[in-house]
C-alpha positions in Angstrom: 9.6 58.5 -19.2 6.1 59.7 -19.6 5.0 62.7 -17.5 2.1 65.2 -17.8 2.8 68.3 -19.9 4.8 70.9 -17.9 5.9 68.4 -15.3 9.6 67.4 -15.1 11.9 65.8 -12.5 12.8 69.3 -11.6 9.1 70.0 -10.6 9.3 67.5 -7.7 12.8 68.6 -6.6 11.7 72.2 -6.5 9.0 71.2 -4.0 11.5 69.4 -1.9 14.0 72.3 -2.0 11.2 74.6 -0.7 11.0 72.5 2.4 14.8 72.4 3.1 17.1 74.7 4.9 18.3 77.4 2.5 21.9 76.3 3.1 21.2 72.8 1.8 23.2 71.9 -1.3 21.5 69.7 -3.9 23.4 67.2 -6.1 21.7 65.5 -9.0 22.7 62.8 -11.5 21.4 62.3 -14.9 22.2 60.9 -18.4 19.6 62.1 -20.8 17.7 65.1 -22.1 14.9 64.7 -19.6 17.4 65.5 -16.8 18.4 69.0 -18.2 15.6 70.9 -16.3 16.9 69.4 -13.1 20.4 70.5 -13.9 19.2 74.1 -14.0 18.0 74.2 -10.3 20.6 72.2 -8.4 24.0 73.1 -7.1 25.9 70.3 -8.8 25.0 68.0 -11.7 26.9 64.8 -12.3 26.7 62.5 -15.4 28.3 59.2 -16.2 30.6 59.2 -19.2 28.1 57.3 -21.3 25.5 60.1 -21.1 24.0 61.7 -24.1 26.6 64.2 -25.5 24.3 67.2 -25.1 23.7 66.4 -21.4 27.5 66.0 -20.8 28.0 69.5 -22.2 25.7 70.9 -19.6 26.8 69.0 -16.5 29.2 70.2 -13.8 31.1 66.9 -13.6 31.3 63.9 -15.9 32.2 60.9 -13.8 34.4 58.2 -15.4 32.5 54.9 -16.0 29.1 53.9 -17.0 25.7 54.4 -15.6 25.3 53.7 -11.8 28.9 52.6 -11.5 30.1 56.0 -12.5 27.8 57.7 -10.1 28.8 55.4 -7.2 32.5 56.2 -8.0 31.8 59.9 -7.8 29.8 59.6 -4.6 32.5 57.6 -2.9 35.2 60.1 -3.8 32.9 63.0 -2.9 32.1 61.7 0.6 35.7 60.9 1.4 36.7 64.6 1.1 
């Protein structure tokens, strides 16, 4: 991923959060170091089990499985609560 200096995925999400109701909870998913700034500003961070080890250390939940399949599995379980 190539972004201008000082711009991260979190930059865009912070703008969106500013437009949402303050009670809105934000969940993000990620698997690499470029996702870490995003993890700092959301309510819940989820990674697939094949994520970079440093990223898994900083997530809230590691979902079983790989890539999008793991995230889909998490979301299906999350929405069925």
